[in-house]
CHARMM-style PDB file with segment names, atoms N, HN, CA, C and O in Angstrom:
ATOM      1  N   UNK     1     -16.270  25.153   3.839  1.00  0.00      PROA
ATOM      2  CA  UNK     1     -15.874  23.867   3.307  1.00  0.00      PROA
ATOM      3  C   UNK     1     -14.394  23.869   2.933  1.00  0.00      PROA
ATOM      4  O   UNK     1     -13.664  22.937   3.272  1.00  0.00      PROA
ATOM      5  N   UNK     2     -13.950  24.917   2.235  1.00  0.00      PROA
ATOM      6  HN  UNK     2     -14.543  25.674   1.960  1.00  0.00      PROA
ATOM      7  CA  UNK     2     -12.541  24.998   1.852  1.00  0.00      PROA
ATOM      8  C   UNK     2     -11.641  25.065   3.074  1.00  0.00      PROA
ATOM      9  O   UNK     2     -10.540  24.513   3.081  1.00  0.00      PROA
ATOM     10  N   UNK     3     -12.119  25.746   4.105  1.00  0.00      PROA
ATOM     11  HN  UNK     3     -13.013  26.194   4.100  1.00  0.00      PROA
ATOM     12  CA  UNK     3     -11.340  25.870   5.338  1.00  0.00      PROA
ATOM     13  C   UNK     3     -11.172  24.496   6.000  1.00  0.00      PROA
ATOM     14  O   UNK     3     -10.101  24.176   6.514  1.00  0.00      PROA
ATOM     15  N   UNK     4     -12.227  23.698   5.983  1.00  0.00      PROA
ATOM     16  HN  UNK     4     -13.098  23.958   5.565  1.00  0.00      PROA
ATOM     17  CA  UNK     4     -12.167  22.351   6.570  1.00  0.00      PROA
ATOM     18  C   UNK     4     -11.212  21.465   5.783  1.00  0.00      PROA
ATOM     19  O   UNK     4     -10.435  20.713   6.373  1.00  0.00      PROA
ATOM     20  N   UNK     5     -11.263  21.546   4.466  1.00  0.00      PROA
ATOM     21  HN  UNK     5     -11.894  22.157   3.987  1.00  0.00      PROA
ATOM     22  CA  UNK     5     -10.350  20.755   3.632  1.00  0.00      PROA
ATOM     23  C   UNK     5      -8.907  21.162   3.859  1.00  0.00      PROA
ATOM     24  O   UNK     5      -8.020  20.310   3.911  1.00  0.00      PROA
ATOM     25  N   UNK     6      -8.665  22.444   3.993  1.00  0.00      PROA
ATOM     26  HN  UNK     6      -9.385  23.137   3.951  1.00  0.00      PROA
ATOM     27  CA  UNK     6      -7.308  22.927   4.248  1.00  0.00      PROA
ATOM     28  C   UNK     6      -6.807  22.426   5.597  1.00  0.00      PROA
ATOM     29  O   UNK     6      -5.636  22.070   5.734  1.00  0.00      PROA
ATOM     30  N   UNK     7      -7.681  22.399   6.583  1.00  0.00      PROA
ATOM     31  HN  UNK     7      -8.631  22.688   6.472  1.00  0.00      PROA
ATOM     32  CA  UNK     7      -7.308  21.907   7.911  1.00  0.00      PROA
ATOM     33  C   UNK     7      -6.969  20.419   7.866  1.00  0.00      PROA
ATOM     34  O   UNK     7      -5.965  19.991   8.435  1.00  0.00      PROA
ATOM     35  N   UNK     8      -7.801  19.637   7.195  1.00  0.00      PROA
ATOM     36  HN  UNK     8      -8.617  19.984   6.733  1.00  0.00      PROA
ATOM     37  CA  UNK     8      -7.547  18.196   7.078  1.00  0.00      PROA
ATOM     38  C   UNK     8      -6.244  17.947   6.333  1.00  0.00      PROA
ATOM     39  O   UNK     8      -5.449  17.104   6.747  1.00  0.00      PROA
ATOM     40  N   UNK     9      -6.015  18.661   5.252  1.00  0.00      PROA
ATOM     41  HN  UNK     9      -6.661  19.347   4.916  1.00  0.00      PROA
ATOM     42  CA  UNK     9      -4.778  18.499   4.487  1.00  0.00      PROA
ATOM     43  C   UNK     9      -3.565  18.881   5.325  1.00  0.00      PROA
ATOM     44  O   UNK     9      -2.537  18.205   5.273  1.00  0.00      PROA
ATOM     45  N   UNK    10      -3.674  19.937   6.081  1.00  0.00      PROA
ATOM     46  HN  UNK    10      -4.508  20.487   6.123  1.00  0.00      PROA
ATOM     47  CA  UNK    10      -2.562  20.374   6.926  1.00  0.00      PROA
ATOM     48  C   UNK    10      -2.248  19.376   8.021  1.00  0.00      PROA
ATOM     49  O   UNK    10      -1.081  19.073   8.271  1.00  0.00      PROA
ATOM     50  N   UNK    11      -3.272  18.864   8.674  1.00  0.00      PROA
ATOM     51  HN  UNK    11      -4.220  19.110   8.471  1.00  0.00      PROA
ATOM     52  CA  UNK    11      -3.070  17.877   9.746  1.00  0.00      PROA
ATOM     53  C   UNK    11      -2.499  16.590   9.173  1.00  0.00      PROA
ATOM     54  O   UNK    11      -1.608  15.988   9.772  1.00  0.00      PROA
ATOM     55  N   UNK    12      -3.002  16.161   8.019  1.00  0.00      PROA
ATOM     56  HN  UNK    12      -3.726  16.650   7.533  1.00  0.00      PROA
ATOM     57  CA  UNK    12      -2.487  14.945   7.386  1.00  0.00      PROA
ATOM     58  C   UNK    12      -1.029  15.107   7.002  1.00  0.00      PROA
ATOM     59  O   UNK    12      -0.226  14.199   7.213  1.00  0.00      PROA
ATOM     60  N   UNK    13      -0.680  16.253   6.441  1.00  0.00      PROA
ATOM     61  HN  UNK    13      -1.333  16.991   6.270  1.00  0.00      PROA
ATOM     62  CA  UNK    13       0.710  16.513   6.057  1.00  0.00      PROA
ATOM     63  C   UNK    13       1.622  16.510   7.269  1.00  0.00      PROA
ATOM     64  O   UNK    13       2.731  15.978   7.216  1.00  0.00      PROA
ATOM     65  N   UNK    14       1.166  17.097   8.349  1.00  0.00      PROA
ATOM     66  HN  UNK    14       0.265  17.529   8.392  1.00  0.00      PROA
ATOM     67  CA  UNK    14       1.955  17.133   9.578  1.00  0.00      PROA
ATOM     68  C   UNK    14       2.145  15.728  10.136  1.00  0.00      PROA
ATOM     69  O   UNK    14       3.239  15.382  10.582  1.00  0.00      PROA
ATOM     70  N   UNK    15       1.102  14.924  10.115  1.00  0.00      PROA
ATOM     71  HN  UNK    15       0.213  15.204   9.753  1.00  0.00      PROA
ATOM     72  CA  UNK    15       1.194  13.558  10.636  1.00  0.00      PROA
ATOM     73  C   UNK    15       2.175  12.732   9.820  1.00  0.00      PROA
ATOM     74  O   UNK    15       2.952  11.962  10.385  1.00  0.00      PROA
ATOM     75  N   UNK    16       2.150  12.880   8.502  1.00  0.00      PROA
ATOM     76  HN  UNK    16       1.519  13.506   8.044  1.00  0.00      PROA
ATOM     77  CA  UNK    16       3.084  12.147   7.647  1.00  0.00      PROA
ATOM     78  C   UNK    16       4.499  12.639   7.874  1.00  0.00      PROA
ATOM     79  O   UNK    16       5.426  11.833   7.962  1.00  0.00      PROA
ATOM     80  N   UNK    17       4.681  13.944   7.970  1.00  0.00      PROA
ATOM     81  HN  UNK    17       3.929  14.598   7.899  1.00  0.00      PROA
ATOM     82  CA  UNK    17       6.019  14.509   8.184  1.00  0.00      PROA
ATOM     83  C   UNK    17       6.610  14.046   9.509  1.00  0.00      PROA
ATOM     84  O   UNK    17       7.816  13.815   9.603  1.00  0.00      PROA
ATOM     85  N   UNK    18       5.780  13.909  10.521  1.00  0.00      PROA
ATOM     86  HN  UNK    18       4.801  14.096  10.444  1.00  0.00      PROA
ATOM     87  CA  UNK    18       6.262  13.451  11.830  1.00  0.00      PROA
ATOM     88  C   UNK    18       6.446  11.945  11.870  1.00  0.00      PROA
ATOM     89  O   UNK    18       7.088  11.430  12.785  1.00  0.00      PROA
ATOM     90  N   UNK    19       5.902  11.235  10.907  1.00  0.00      PROA
ATOM     91  HN  UNK    19       5.380  11.654  10.164  1.00  0.00      PROA
ATOM     92  CA  UNK    19       6.022   9.786  10.882  1.00  0.00      PROA
ATOM     93  C   UNK    19       4.921   9.066  11.630  1.00  0.00      PROA
ATOM     94  O   UNK    19       5.008   7.855  11.838  1.00  0.00      PROA
ATOM     95  N   UNK    20       3.886   9.784  12.041  1.00  0.00      PROA
ATOM     96  HN  UNK    20       3.816  10.767  11.872  1.00  0.00      PROA
ATOM     97  CA  UNK    20       2.803   9.160  12.802  1.00  0.00      PROA
ATOM     98  C   UNK    20       2.040   8.125  11.980  1.00  0.00      PROA
ATOM     99  O   UNK    20       1.553   7.136  12.528  1.00  0.00      PROA
ATOM    100  N   UNK    21       1.935   8.341  10.698  1.00  0.00      PROA
ATOM    101  HN  UNK    21       2.330   9.145  10.253  1.00  0.00      PROA
ATOM    102  CA  UNK    21       1.167   7.442   9.849  1.00  0.00      PROA
ATOM    103  C   UNK    21       2.065   6.408   9.179  1.00  0.00      PROA
ATOM    104  O   UNK    21       1.640   5.271   8.973  1.00  0.00      PROA
ATOM    105  N   UNK    22       3.275   6.771   8.841  1.00  0.00      PROA
ATOM    106  HN  UNK    22       3.621   7.694   9.008  1.00  0.00      PROA
ATOM    107  CA  UNK    22       4.113   5.900   8.030  1.00  0.00      PROA
ATOM    108  C   UNK    22       4.884   4.845   8.813  1.00  0.00      PROA
ATOM    109  O   UNK    22       5.366   3.882   8.215  1.00  0.00      PROA
ATOM    110  N   UNK    23       5.017   4.992  10.115  1.00  0.00      PROA
ATOM    111  HN  UNK    23       4.625   5.774  10.600  1.00  0.00      PROA
ATOM    112  CA  UNK    23       5.741   3.996  10.891  1.00  0.00      PROA
ATOM    113  C   UNK    23       4.864   2.779  11.142  1.00  0.00      PROA
ATOM    114  O   UNK    23       3.650   2.899  11.307  1.00  0.00      PROA
ATOM    115  N   UNK    24       5.487   1.610  11.170  1.00  0.00      PROA
ATOM    116  HN  UNK    24       6.473   1.512  11.036  1.00  0.00      PROA
ATOM    117  CA  UNK    24       4.767   0.373  11.415  1.00  0.00      PROA
ATOM    118  C   UNK    24       5.413  -0.381  12.563  1.00  0.00      PROA
ATOM    119  O   UNK    24       6.632  -0.363  12.732  1.00  0.00      PROA
ATOM    120  N   UNK    25       4.591  -1.030  13.333  1.00  0.00      PROA
ATOM    121  HN  UNK    25       3.601  -1.045  13.196  1.00  0.00      PROA
ATOM    122  CA  UNK    25       5.111  -1.864  14.415  1.00  0.00      PROA
ATOM    123  C   UNK    25       5.025  -3.340  14.045  1.00  0.00      PROA
ATOM    124  O   UNK    25       5.367  -4.200  14.856  1.00  0.00      PROA
ATOM    125  N   UNK    26       4.575  -3.642  12.837  1.00  0.00      PROA
ATOM    126  HN  UNK    26       4.297  -2.943  12.178  1.00  0.00      PROA
ATOM    127  CA  UNK    26       4.440  -5.029  12.389  1.00  0.00      PROA
ATOM    128  C   UNK    26       5.817  -5.646  12.200  1.00  0.00      PROA
ATOM    129  O   UNK    26       6.663  -5.082  11.507  1.00  0.00      PROA
ATOM    130  N   UNK    27       6.045  -6.800  12.813  1.00  0.00      PROA
ATOM    131  HN  UNK    27       5.357  -7.259  13.377  1.00  0.00      PROA
ATOM    132  CA  UNK    27       7.347  -7.462  12.714  1.00  0.00      PROA
ATOM    133  C   UNK    27       7.247  -8.855  12.109  1.00  0.00      PROA
ATOM    134  O   UNK    27       8.248  -9.567  12.036  1.00  0.00      PROA
ATOM    135  N   UNK    28       6.062  -9.254  11.676  1.00  0.00      PROA
ATOM    136  HN  UNK    28       5.248  -8.675  11.736  1.00  0.00      PROA
ATOM    137  CA  UNK    28       5.882 -10.581  11.092  1.00  0.00      PROA
ATOM    138  C   UNK    28       6.424 -10.661   9.677  1.00  0.00      PROA
ATOM    139  O   UNK    28       6.902  -9.671   9.123  1.00  0.00      PROA
ATOM    140  N   UNK    29       6.345 -11.853   9.098  1.00  0.00      PROA
ATOM    141  HN  UNK    29       5.957 -12.658   9.548  1.00  0.00      PROA
ATOM    142  CA  UNK    29       6.851 -12.057   7.743  1.00  0.00      PROA
ATOM    143  C   UNK    29       5.733 -12.241   6.731  1.00  0.00      PROA
ATOM    144  O   UNK    29       6.008 -12.385   5.540  1.00  0.00      PROA
ATOM    145  N   UNK    30       4.480 -12.240   7.170  1.00  0.00      PROA
ATOM    146  HN  UNK    30       4.256 -12.123   8.138  1.00  0.00      PROA
ATOM    147  CA  UNK    30       3.360 -12.386   6.251  1.00  0.00      PROA
ATOM    148  C   UNK    30       3.158 -11.104   5.466  1.00  0.00      PROA
ATOM    149  O   UNK    30       3.331 -10.004   5.991  1.00  0.00      PROA
ATOM    150  N   UNK    31       2.790 -11.259   4.203  1.00  0.00      PROA
ATOM    151  HN  UNK    31       2.649 -12.152   3.776  1.00  0.00      PROA
ATOM    152  CA  UNK    31       2.529 -10.098   3.367  1.00  0.00      PROA
ATOM    153  C   UNK    31       1.060  -9.705   3.411  1.00  0.00      PROA
ATOM    154  O   UNK    31       0.259 -10.340   4.096  1.00  0.00      PROA
ATOM    155  N   UNK    32       0.714  -8.660   2.678  1.00  0.00      PROA
ATOM    156  HN  UNK    32       1.365  -8.144   2.121  1.00  0.00      PROA
ATOM    157  CA  UNK    32      -0.657  -8.153   2.646  1.00  0.00      PROA
ATOM    158  C   UNK    32      -1.645  -9.219   2.191  1.00  0.00      PROA
ATOM    159  O   UNK    32      -2.706  -9.383   2.791  1.00  0.00      PROA
ATOM    160  N   UNK    33      -1.297  -9.944   1.129  1.00  0.00      PROA
ATOM    161  HN  UNK    33      -0.434  -9.811   0.641  1.00  0.00      PROA
ATOM    162  CA  UNK    33      -2.191 -10.972   0.610  1.00  0.00      PROA
ATOM    163  C   UNK    33      -2.339 -12.116   1.606  1.00  0.00      PROA
ATOM    164  O   UNK    33      -3.440 -12.635   1.789  1.00  0.00      PROA
ATOM    165  N   UNK    34      -1.250 -12.514   2.248  1.00  0.00      PROA
ATOM    166  HN  UNK    34      -0.356 -12.093   2.099  1.00  0.00      PROA
ATOM    167  CA  UNK    34      -1.316 -13.571   3.259  1.00  0.00      PROA
ATOM    168  C   UNK    34      -2.280 -13.187   4.375  1.00  0.00      PROA
ATOM    169  O   UNK    34      -3.116 -13.991   4.785  1.00  0.00      PROA
ATOM    170  N   UNK    35      -2.161 -11.969   4.859  1.00  0.00      PROA
ATOM    171  HN  UNK    35      -1.482 -11.315   4.526  1.00  0.00      PROA
ATOM    172  CA  UNK    35      -3.020 -11.501   5.948  1.00  0.00      PROA
ATOM    173  C   UNK    35      -4.472 -11.358   5.498  1.00  0.00      PROA
ATOM    174  O   UNK    35      -5.388 -11.634   6.272  1.00  0.00      PROA
ATOM    175  N   UNK    36      -4.688 -10.930   4.260  1.00  0.00      PROA
ATOM    176  HN  UNK    36      -3.943 -10.705   3.632  1.00  0.00      PROA
ATOM    177  CA  UNK    36      -6.051 -10.780   3.744  1.00  0.00      PROA
ATOM    178  C   UNK    36      -6.726 -12.141   3.615  1.00  0.00      PROA
ATOM    179  O   UNK    36      -7.908 -12.276   3.931  1.00  0.00      PROA
ATOM    180  N   UNK    37      -5.989 -13.151   3.154  1.00  0.00      PROA
ATOM    181  HN  UNK    37      -5.029 -13.041   2.898  1.00  0.00      PROA
ATOM    182  CA  UNK    37      -6.571 -14.476   2.964  1.00  0.00      PROA
ATOM    183  C   UNK    37      -7.043 -15.090   4.277  1.00  0.00      PROA
ATOM    184  O   UNK    37      -7.995 -15.870   4.286  1.00  0.00      PROA
ATOM    185  N   UNK    38      -6.397 -14.752   5.372  1.00  0.00      PROA
ATOM    186  HN  UNK    38      -5.624 -14.118   5.365  1.00  0.00      PROA
ATOM    187  CA  UNK    38      -6.832 -15.235   6.687  1.00  0.00      PROA
ATOM    188  C   UNK    38      -8.261 -14.772   6.973  1.00  0.00      PROA
ATOM    189  O   UNK    38      -9.014 -15.457   7.665  1.00  0.00      PROA
ATOM    190  N   UNK    39      -8.630 -13.608   6.439  1.00  0.00      PROA
ATOM    191  HN  UNK    39      -8.018 -13.051   5.877  1.00  0.00      PROA
ATOM    192  CA  UNK    39      -9.976 -13.052   6.628  1.00  0.00      PROA
ATOM    193  C   UNK    39     -10.906 -13.390   5.473  1.00  0.00      PROA
ATOM    194  O   UNK    39     -12.017 -12.866   5.396  1.00  0.00      PROA
ATOM    195  N   UNK    40     -10.457 -14.270   4.568  1.00  0.00      PROA
ATOM    196  HN  UNK    40      -9.554 -14.696   4.631  1.00  0.00      PROA
ATOM    197  CA  UNK    40     -11.290 -14.645   3.428  1.00  0.00      PROA
ATOM    198  C   UNK    40     -11.312 -13.610   2.324  1.00  0.00      PROA
ATOM    199  O   UNK    40     -12.243 -13.585   1.518  1.00  0.00      PROA
ATOM    200  N   UNK    41     -10.307 -12.758   2.274  1.00  0.00      PROA
ATOM    201  HN  UNK    41      -9.551 -12.779   2.929  1.00  0.00      PROA
ATOM    202  CA  UNK    41     -10.227 -11.713   1.250  1.00  0.00      PROA
ATOM    203  C   UNK    41      -8.955 -11.911   0.429  1.00  0.00      PROA
ATOM    204  O   UNK    41      -8.125 -12.763   0.749  1.00  0.00      PROA
ATOM    205  N   UNK    42      -8.814 -11.134  -0.608  1.00  0.00      PROA
ATOM    206  HN  UNK    42      -9.487 -10.442  -0.868  1.00  0.00      PROA
ATOM    207  CA  UNK    42      -7.624 -11.190  -1.448  1.00  0.00      PROA
ATOM    208  C   UNK    42      -7.053  -9.794  -1.606  1.00  0.00      PROA
ATOM    209  O   UNK    42      -7.793  -8.811  -1.583  1.00  0.00      PROA
ATOM    210  N   UNK    43      -5.756  -9.703  -1.764  1.00  0.00      PROA
ATOM    211  HN  UNK    43      -5.155 -10.502  -1.783  1.00  0.00      PROA
ATOM    212  CA  UNK    43      -5.093  -8.416  -1.977  1.00  0.00      PROA
ATOM    213  C   UNK    43      -4.481  -8.447  -3.368  1.00  0.00      PROA
ATOM    214  O   UNK    43      -3.725  -9.358  -3.704  1.00  0.00      PROA
ATOM    215  N   UNK    44      -4.806  -7.467  -4.156  1.00  0.00      PROA
ATOM    216  HN  UNK    44      -5.420  -6.726  -3.883  1.00  0.00      PROA
ATOM    217  CA  UNK    44      -4.244  -7.356  -5.491  1.00  0.00      PROA
ATOM    218  C   UNK    44      -3.895  -5.915  -5.788  1.00  0.00      PROA
ATOM    219  O   UNK    44      -4.041  -5.033  -4.941  1.00  0.00      PROA
ATOM    220  N   UNK    45      -3.433  -5.691  -7.001  1.00  0.00      PROA
ATOM    221  HN  UNK    45      -3.315  -6.407  -7.689  1.00  0.00      PROA
ATOM    222  CA  UNK    45      -3.080  -4.341  -7.416  1.00  0.00      PROA
ATOM    223  C   UNK    45      -3.264  -4.215  -8.920  1.00  0.00      PROA
ATOM    224  O   UNK    45      -3.365  -5.216  -9.629  1.00  0.00      PROA
ATOM    225  N   UNK    46      -3.307  -3.003  -9.391  1.00  0.00      PROA
ATOM    226  HN  UNK    46      -3.225  -2.189  -8.815  1.00  0.00      PROA
ATOM    227  CA  UNK    46      -3.329  -2.719 -10.824  1.00  0.00      PROA
ATOM    228  C   UNK    46      -1.980  -2.126 -11.190  1.00  0.00      PROA
ATOM    229  O   UNK    46      -1.425  -1.322 -10.441  1.00  0.00      PROA
ATOM    230  N   UNK    47      -1.451  -2.521 -12.341  1.00  0.00      PROA
ATOM    231  HN  UNK    47      -1.902  -3.175 -12.949  1.00  0.00      PROA
ATOM    232  CA  UNK    47      -0.132  -2.051 -12.754  1.00  0.00      PROA
ATOM    233  C   UNK    47      -0.080  -1.882 -14.262  1.00  0.00      PROA
ATOM    234  O   UNK    47      -0.768  -2.581 -15.005  1.00  0.00      PROA
ATOM    235  N   UNK    48       0.749  -0.941 -14.703  1.00  0.00      PROA
ATOM    236  HN  UNK    48       1.308  -0.372 -14.100  1.00  0.00      PROA
ATOM    237  CA  UNK    48       0.980  -0.771 -16.132  1.00  0.00      PROA
ATOM    238  C   UNK    48       1.616  -2.035 -16.691  1.00  0.00      PROA
ATOM    239  O   UNK    48       2.384  -2.708 -16.004  1.00  0.00      PROA
ATOM    240  N   UNK    49       1.296  -2.350 -17.930  1.00  0.00      PROA
ATOM    241  HN  UNK    49       0.672  -1.803 -18.488  1.00  0.00      PROA
ATOM    242  CA  UNK    49       1.837  -3.568 -18.532  1.00  0.00      PROA
ATOM    243  C   UNK    49       3.260  -3.384 -19.041  1.00  0.00      PROA
ATOM    244  O   UNK    49       3.924  -4.369 -19.366  1.00  0.00      PROA
ATOM    245  N   UNK    50       3.739  -2.158 -19.118  1.00  0.00      PROA
ATOM    246  HN  UNK    50       3.200  -1.359 -18.854  1.00  0.00      PROA
ATOM    247  CA  UNK    50       5.086  -1.910 -19.644  1.00  0.00      PROA
ATOM    248  C   UNK    50       6.069  -1.491 -18.546  1.00  0.00      PROA
ATOM    249  O   UNK    50       6.928  -0.640 -18.776  1.00  0.00      PROA
ATOM    250  N   UNK    51       5.947  -2.076 -17.372  1.00  0.00      PROA
ATOM    251  HN  UNK    51       5.249  -2.767 -17.184  1.00  0.00      PROA
ATOM    252  CA  UNK    51       6.847  -1.736 -16.263  1.00  0.00      PROA
ATOM    253  C   UNK    51       8.236  -2.287 -16.548  1.00  0.00      PROA
ATOM    254  O   UNK    51       8.395  -3.464 -16.870  1.00  0.00      PROA
ATOM    255  N   UNK    52       9.234  -1.431 -16.426  1.00  0.00      PROA
ATOM    256  HN  UNK    52       9.105  -0.474 -16.164  1.00  0.00      PROA
ATOM    257  CA  UNK    52      10.615  -1.880 -16.618  1.00  0.00      PROA
ATOM    258  C   UNK    52      11.460  -1.662 -15.365  1.00  0.00      PROA
ATOM    259  O   UNK    52      12.646  -1.994 -15.357  1.00  0.00      PROA
ATOM    260  N   UNK    53      10.872  -1.117 -14.323  1.00  0.00      PROA
ATOM    261  HN  UNK    53       9.909  -0.848 -14.330  1.00  0.00      PROA
ATOM    262  CA  UNK    53      11.580  -0.878 -13.069  1.00  0.00      PROA
ATOM    263  C   UNK    53      11.723  -2.202 -12.319  1.00  0.00      PROA
ATOM    264  O   UNK    53      10.724  -2.823 -11.955  1.00  0.00      PROA
ATOM    265  N   UNK    54      12.967  -2.636 -12.088  1.00  0.00      PROA
ATOM    266  HN  UNK    54      13.778  -2.132 -12.383  1.00  0.00      PROA
ATOM    267  CA  UNK    54      13.196  -3.943 -11.472  1.00  0.00      PROA
ATOM    268  C   UNK    54      12.642  -4.018 -10.049  1.00  0.00      PROA
ATOM    269  O   UNK    54      12.158  -5.072  -9.637  1.00  0.00      PROA
ATOM    270  N   UNK    55      12.705  -2.923  -9.292  1.00  0.00      PROA
ATOM    271  HN  UNK    55      13.099  -2.067  -9.627  1.00  0.00      PROA
ATOM    272  CA  UNK    55      12.154  -2.925  -7.932  1.00  0.00      PROA
ATOM    273  C   UNK    55      10.647  -3.163  -7.975  1.00  0.00      PROA
ATOM    274  O   UNK    55      10.121  -3.977  -7.216  1.00  0.00      PROA
ATOM    275  N   UNK    56       9.957  -2.455  -8.861  1.00  0.00      PROA
ATOM    276  HN  UNK    56      10.385  -1.794  -9.478  1.00  0.00      PROA
ATOM    277  CA  UNK    56       8.505  -2.617  -8.971  1.00  0.00      PROA
ATOM    278  C   UNK    56       8.146  -4.035  -9.393  1.00  0.00      PROA
ATOM    279  O   UNK    56       7.211  -4.628  -8.855  1.00  0.00      PROA
ATOM    280  N   UNK    57       8.885  -4.578 -10.354  1.00  0.00      PROA
ATOM    281  HN  UNK    57       9.645  -4.096 -10.791  1.00  0.00      PROA
ATOM    282  CA  UNK    57       8.615  -5.942 -10.809  1.00  0.00      PROA
ATOM    283  C   UNK    57       8.794  -6.947  -9.681  1.00  0.00      PROA
ATOM    284  O   UNK    57       7.986  -7.863  -9.525  1.00  0.00      PROA
ATOM    285  N   UNK    58       9.848  -6.780  -8.897  1.00  0.00      PROA
ATOM    286  HN  UNK    58      10.504  -6.036  -9.023  1.00  0.00      PROA
ATOM    287  CA  UNK    58      10.089  -7.682  -7.769  1.00  0.00      PROA
ATOM    288  C   UNK    58       8.941  -7.615  -6.771  1.00  0.00      PROA
ATOM    289  O   UNK    58       8.487  -8.647  -6.276  1.00  0.00      PROA
ATOM    290  N   UNK    59       8.471  -6.416  -6.475  1.00  0.00      PROA
ATOM    291  HN  UNK    59       8.839  -5.578  -6.877  1.00  0.00      PROA
ATOM    292  CA  UNK    59       7.360  -6.261  -5.529  1.00  0.00      PROA
ATOM    293  C   UNK    59       6.072  -6.863  -6.079  1.00  0.00      PROA
ATOM    294  O   UNK    59       5.327  -7.511  -5.344  1.00  0.00      PROA
ATOM    295  N   UNK    60       5.807  -6.655  -7.362  1.00  0.00      PROA
ATOM    296  HN  UNK    60       6.412  -6.130  -7.959  1.00  0.00      PROA
ATOM    297  CA  UNK    60       4.582  -7.184  -7.958  1.00  0.00      PROA
ATOM    298  C   UNK    60       4.591  -8.705  -8.030  1.00  0.00      PROA
ATOM    299  O   UNK    60       3.533  -9.331  -7.965  1.00  0.00      PROA
ATOM    300  N   UNK    61       5.760  -9.305  -8.162  1.00  0.00      PROA
ATOM    301  HN  UNK    61       6.620  -8.797  -8.215  1.00  0.00      PROA
ATOM    302  CA  UNK    61       5.871 -10.761  -8.243  1.00  0.00      PROA
ATOM    303  C   UNK    61       5.825 -11.423  -6.866  1.00  0.00      PROA
ATOM    304  O   UNK    61       5.822 -12.651  -6.777  1.00  0.00      PROA
ATOM    305  N   UNK    62       5.789 -10.646  -5.809  1.00  0.00      PROA
ATOM    306  HN  UNK    62       5.792  -9.649  -5.881  1.00  0.00      PROA
ATOM    307  CA  UNK    62       5.737 -11.164  -4.446  1.00  0.00      PROA
ATOM    308  C   UNK    62       4.297 -11.581  -4.133  1.00  0.00      PROA
ATOM    309  O   UNK    62       3.460 -10.739  -3.807  1.00  0.00      PROA
ATOM    310  N   UNK    63       4.014 -12.878  -4.234  1.00  0.00      PROA
ATOM    311  HN  UNK    63       4.694 -13.562  -4.498  1.00  0.00      PROA
ATOM    312  CA  UNK    63       2.653 -13.362  -4.031  1.00  0.00      PROA
ATOM    313  C   UNK    63       2.183 -13.230  -2.587  1.00  0.00      PROA
ATOM    314  O   UNK    63       0.984 -13.315  -2.321  1.00  0.00      PROA
ATOM    315  N   UNK    64       3.091 -13.028  -1.667  1.00  0.00      PROA
ATOM    316  HN  UNK    64       4.065 -12.959  -1.883  1.00  0.00      PROA
ATOM    317  CA  UNK    64       2.685 -12.804  -0.276  1.00  0.00      PROA
ATOM    318  C   UNK    64       2.010 -11.450  -0.119  1.00  0.00      PROA
ATOM    319  O   UNK    64       1.166 -11.270   0.760  1.00  0.00      PROA
ATOM    320  N   UNK    65       2.381 -10.494  -0.972  1.00  0.00      PROA
ATOM    321  HN  UNK    65       3.066 -10.640  -1.686  1.00  0.00      PROA
ATOM    322  CA  UNK    65       1.779  -9.163  -0.911  1.00  0.00      PROA
ATOM    323  C   UNK    65       0.623  -8.998  -1.887  1.00  0.00      PROA
ATOM    324  O   UNK    65      -0.421  -8.459  -1.521  1.00  0.00      PROA
ATOM    325  N   UNK    66       0.793  -9.452  -3.114  1.00  0.00      PROA
ATOM    326  HN  UNK    66       1.641  -9.891  -3.411  1.00  0.00      PROA
ATOM    327  CA  UNK    66      -0.230  -9.256  -4.142  1.00  0.00      PROA
ATOM    328  C   UNK    66      -0.576 -10.590  -4.780  1.00  0.00      PROA
ATOM    329  O   UNK    66       0.237 -11.166  -5.503  1.00  0.00      PROA
ATOM    330  N   UNK    67      -1.780 -11.082  -4.516  1.00  0.00      PROA
ATOM    331  HN  UNK    67      -2.440 -10.614  -3.929  1.00  0.00      PROA
ATOM    332  CA  UNK    67      -2.215 -12.351  -5.082  1.00  0.00      PROA
ATOM    333  C   UNK    67      -2.763 -12.209  -6.486  1.00  0.00      PROA
ATOM    334  O   UNK    67      -2.839 -13.195  -7.219  1.00  0.00      PROA
ATOM    335  N   UNK    68      -3.147 -11.003  -6.877  1.00  0.00      PROA
ATOM    336  HN  UNK    68      -3.085 -10.202  -6.282  1.00  0.00      PROA
ATOM    337  CA  UNK    68      -3.706 -10.752  -8.202  1.00  0.00      PROA
ATOM    338  C   UNK    68      -3.126  -9.457  -8.754  1.00  0.00      PROA
ATOM    339  O   UNK    68      -2.898  -8.500  -8.015  1.00  0.00      PROA
ATOM    340  N   UNK    69      -2.893  -9.442 -10.054  1.00  0.00      PROA
ATOM    341  HN  UNK    69      -3.077 -10.220 -10.654  1.00  0.00      PROA
ATOM    342  CA  UNK    69      -2.442  -8.215 -10.720  1.00  0.00      PROA
ATOM    343  C   UNK    69      -3.352  -7.974 -11.910  1.00  0.00      PROA
ATOM    344  O   UNK    69      -3.546  -8.862 -12.741  1.00  0.00      PROA
ATOM    345  N   UNK    70      -3.904  -6.785 -11.992  1.00  0.00      PROA
ATOM    346  HN  UNK    70      -3.745  -6.064 -11.317  1.00  0.00      PROA
ATOM    347  CA  UNK    70      -4.767  -6.391 -13.093  1.00  0.00      PROA
ATOM    348  C   UNK    70      -4.037  -5.363 -13.935  1.00  0.00      PROA
ATOM    349  O   UNK    70      -3.513  -4.390 -13.392  1.00  0.00      PROA
ATOM    350  N   UNK    71      -3.987  -5.553 -15.264  1.00  0.00      PROA
ATOM    351  HN  UNK    71      -4.413  -6.343 -15.705  1.00  0.00      PROA
ATOM    352  CA  UNK    71      -3.341  -4.540 -16.112  1.00  0.00      PROA
ATOM    353  C   UNK    71      -4.059  -3.205 -15.958  1.00  0.00      PROA
ATOM    354  O   UNK    71      -5.287  -3.137 -15.997  1.00  0.00      PROA
ATOM    355  N   UNK    72      -3.272  -2.144 -15.781  1.00  0.00      PROA
ATOM    356  HN  UNK    72      -2.274  -2.199 -15.749  1.00  0.00      PROA
ATOM    357  CA  UNK    72      -3.862  -0.825 -15.549  1.00  0.00      PROA
ATOM    358  C   UNK    72      -3.716   0.101 -16.699  1.00  0.00      PROA
ATOM    359  OT1 UNK    72      -4.170   1.244 -16.633  1.00  0.00      PROA
TER     360      UNK     72
END
């Protein structure tokens, strides 16, 4: 079992390092929430209530990506 987990972790790390998982071919302007709503679903996230990072705040306020925010 440990050997299998080590193999999965190693392959996953290699895929991320090579960019196989992190690259995207999506070129549209719709966000995660916009795309989810097309399928009748919603995209949200949980976040700390004391966030002071301006980048994080900007991303969380983007309703195209996150339609709901739950205090975490």
